[in-house]
C-alpha positions as CSV (number, residue, x, y, z in Angstrom):
1,X,0.1,0.0,0.1
2,X,1.1,3.7,-0.5
3,X,0.8,6.0,2.3
4,X,0.6,9.7,1.6
5,X,1.4,11.4,5.0
6,X,-1.1,13.6,5.5
7,X,-4.4,15.6,6.7
8,X,-3.9,18.0,4.1
9,X,-7.0,18.6,1.5
10,X,-4.6,20.6,-1.3
11,X,-1.8,17.7,-0.9
12,X,-5.0,14.6,-0.8
13,X,-6.1,17.0,-4.1
14,X,-2.6,16.5,-5.6
15,X,-2.3,12.9,-5.4
16,X,-5.8,12.0,-6.6
17,X,-4.8,13.3,-9.7
18,X,-1.4,11.5,-9.9
19,X,-3.0,8.2,-10.7
20,X,-1.3,6.1,-7.7
21,X,-3.7,4.7,-5.7
22,X,-3.1,5.4,-1.5
23,X,-4.2,6.3,1.7
24,X,-3.6,9.4,3.2
25,X,-2.5,9.2,6.8
26,X,-1.9,11.8,9.3
27,X,2.3,11.6,10.7
28,X,1.4,13.9,13.9
29,X,4.7,15.3,14.6
30,X,5.8,18.6,15.9
31,X,7.0,19.8,12.9
32,X,8.0,23.2,15.0
33,X,9.6,21.4,17.6
34,X,11.9,19.3,15.5
35,X,12.8,22.5,13.0
36,X,13.5,24.6,16.5
37,X,15.9,21.3,17.8
38,X,18.1,21.8,14.5
39,X,19.1,25.6,14.2
40,X,22.2,24.5,11.9
41,X,20.3,23.6,9.4
42,X,19.4,26.0,6.4
43,X,15.6,26.3,4.8
44,X,15.8,23.5,2.3
45,X,17.7,21.2,4.7
46,X,14.8,21.8,7.1
47,X,12.1,21.2,4.6
48,X,14.0,17.7,4.0
49,X,14.0,16.8,7.6
50,X,10.7,17.5,8.6
51,X,9.3,15.7,5.3
52,X,11.5,12.6,6.4
53,X,10.5,13.1,10.2
54,X,6.8,12.2,8.6
55,X,7.6,9.7,7.2
56,X,10.1,8.0,9.7
57,X,6.7,8.3,12.1
58,X,4.7,6.6,9.1
59,X,7.1,3.9,8.8
60,X,7.3,2.6,12.1
61,X,3.5,2.0,12.3
62,X,3.5,0.6,8.3
63,X,6.9,-0.9,7.8
64,X,5.7,-3.4,4.9
65,X,4.0,0.1,3.1
66,X,5.5,2.9,0.9
67,X,5.1,6.1,2.8
68,X,5.5,9.5,0.6
69,X,5.8,12.5,2.9
70,X,5.9,16.7,1.9
71,X,6.5,19.5,4.1
72,X,6.0,23.3,2.8
73,X,7.2,26.6,4.0
74,X,8.3,30.0,2.6
75,X,10.6,32.1,3.5
76,X,10.7,36.1,3.4
77,X,13.7,37.8,1.7
78,X,14.7,39.2,5.5
79,X,15.2,35.3,6.2
80,X,12.2,34.9,8.4
81,X,10.4,32.0,8.1
82,X,6.5,31.6,7.4
83,X,4.8,28.7,9.5
84,X,1.0,27.7,9.5
85,X,-1.1,30.6,10.9
86,X,-3.0,29.4,14.4
87,X,-5.3,32.5,14.2
88,X,-7.1,34.6,11.5
89,X,-4.8,37.6,12.6
90,X,-1.6,35.7,12.5
91,X,-2.9,34.8,8.8
92,X,-3.7,38.3,8.0
93,X,-0.2,39.0,9.2
94,X,1.8,36.6,7.1
95,X,-0.2,37.6,4.0
96,X,0.3,41.2,4.3
97,X,3.7,40.6,5.5
98,X,4.5,39.0,1.6
99,X,3.1,42.5,-0.3
100,X,5.5,43.5,-2.8
101,X,8.2,41.0,-1.6
102,X,9.5,37.5,-3.6
103,X,8.8,34.7,-0.8
104,X,11.3,31.8,-1.5
105,X,9.2,28.5,-1.0
106,X,10.8,25.2,-0.2
107,X,9.3,22.1,-0.4
108,X,10.8,18.7,1.1
109,X,9.7,15.0,0.0
110,X,10.4,11.6,1.4
111,X,9.8,8.3,0.2
112,X,10.3,5.3,2.3
113,X,10.1,1.7,0.9
114,X,11.1,-1.3,3.2
115,X,13.4,0.6,5.2
116,X,15.4,2.7,2.3
117,X,14.5,6.4,2.2
118,X,15.5,8.7,-0.3
119,X,14.2,12.9,-0.4
120,X,14.5,15.5,-2.6
121,X,13.4,18.9,-2.7
122,X,12.0,22.0,-4.6
123,X,12.5,25.6,-4.5
124,X,10.1,28.0,-6.0
125,X,9.9,32.0,-6.0
126,X,6.8,33.8,-5.8
127,X,6.7,37.6,-6.3
128,X,3.4,39.4,-4.9
129,X,2.1,42.6,-6.2
130,X,1.9,45.5,-3.6
131,X,-1.3,44.5,-1.6
132,X,-3.1,45.9,1.2
133,X,-5.5,44.4,3.7
134,X,-8.8,45.3,1.3
135,X,-7.3,43.2,-1.4
136,X,-6.8,40.5,-0.1
137,X,-10.6,40.3,1.4
138,X,-11.4,40.9,-2.0
139,X,-9.2,38.1,-3.4
140,X,-10.4,35.5,-0.6
141,X,-14.1,36.5,-0.9
142,X,-13.7,35.9,-4.8
143,X,-12.3,32.3,-4.0
144,X,-13.5,31.4,-0.6
145,X,-11.7,28.6,-0.7
146,X,-9.9,29.4,2.4
147,X,-7.2,26.4,2.9
148,X,-4.8,27.0,5.4
149,X,-1.3,26.9,4.3
150,X,2.4,27.6,5.0
151,X,2.0,30.8,3.1
152,X,-0.9,31.8,4.4
153,X,-3.0,31.2,1.5
154,X,-2.6,29.2,-1.9
155,X,-1.3,30.1,-5.0
156,X,-3.7,27.9,-6.7
157,X,-6.9,30.0,-4.7
158,X,-7.0,33.4,-3.5
159,X,-3.7,34.2,-3.2
160,X,-3.3,33.4,-7.5
161,X,-4.8,37.1,-8.0
162,X,-2.3,38.7,-6.2
163,X,1.0,37.1,-7.7
164,X,3.1,39.1,-10.4
165,X,5.6,36.1,-11.0
166,X,6.3,32.5,-10.2
167,X,9.5,30.7,-10.8
168,X,10.7,27.6,-10.2
169,X,8.4,24.5,-9.6
170,X,4.4,24.9,-9.1
171,X,4.2,22.3,-7.7
172,X,6.2,22.3,-5.2
173,X,4.5,25.8,-3.7
174,X,1.2,23.5,-3.9
175,X,2.9,21.0,-1.7
176,X,2.9,17.8,-3.3
177,X,5.7,17.6,-6.3
178,X,4.5,14.9,-8.7
179,X,7.7,15.1,-10.5
180,X,10.2,14.5,-7.7
181,X,7.8,12.0,-6.1
182,X,7.4,10.0,-8.9
183,X,11.4,9.9,-9.7
184,X,11.7,9.0,-5.8
185,X,9.1,6.1,-6.0
186,X,11.0,4.6,-9.1
187,X,14.5,4.9,-7.0
188,X,12.8,3.4,-4.1
189,X,11.6,0.3,-6.1
190,X,7.7,1.0,-5.5
191,X,5.3,-1.0,-7.7
192,X,1.9,0.2,-9.0
193,X,-0.8,-0.9,-11.3
194,X,-0.4,2.0,-13.0
195,X,2.1,3.2,-16.2
196,X,3.5,6.0,-14.3
């Protein structure tokens, strides 16, 4: 069985379109505690570590299955890292902090199959137009798909109207780069009934 370590509706939506049969199960790890315990790691390395930590947590529970995990967060030009907001106020502040700036998004991907671990990552730069709270509210009201995200909003929903430019992996910015996942599954020797 292929297990996707997530409770994210976005990752499930992407995986539903992958052509692979899978089951989504949350890894239930403390991402911020893991990040804080490794201050020596840069943003890309941290994204990979968090993806690996999710995969390892489920691999202990399902050792005979193939586990896929991914973790995403953004970094502002000043080096500040963006994480999922806990409140509406935090979410608004996080979104506004990206106005007129380029946010770098790192997504780490990990596949564990029968004790073998493989990792990769993507980097995406998203440049936002200058926007204010009223413009942000208007974007949200136009598209009420208000899923939480590491950036405060998703580039495929409300945030899309505020983007000037995207450089790099679009799927990585959404949280699950399928091209990287397919390559890692192949390296891990995962067999499935699809043509992928």
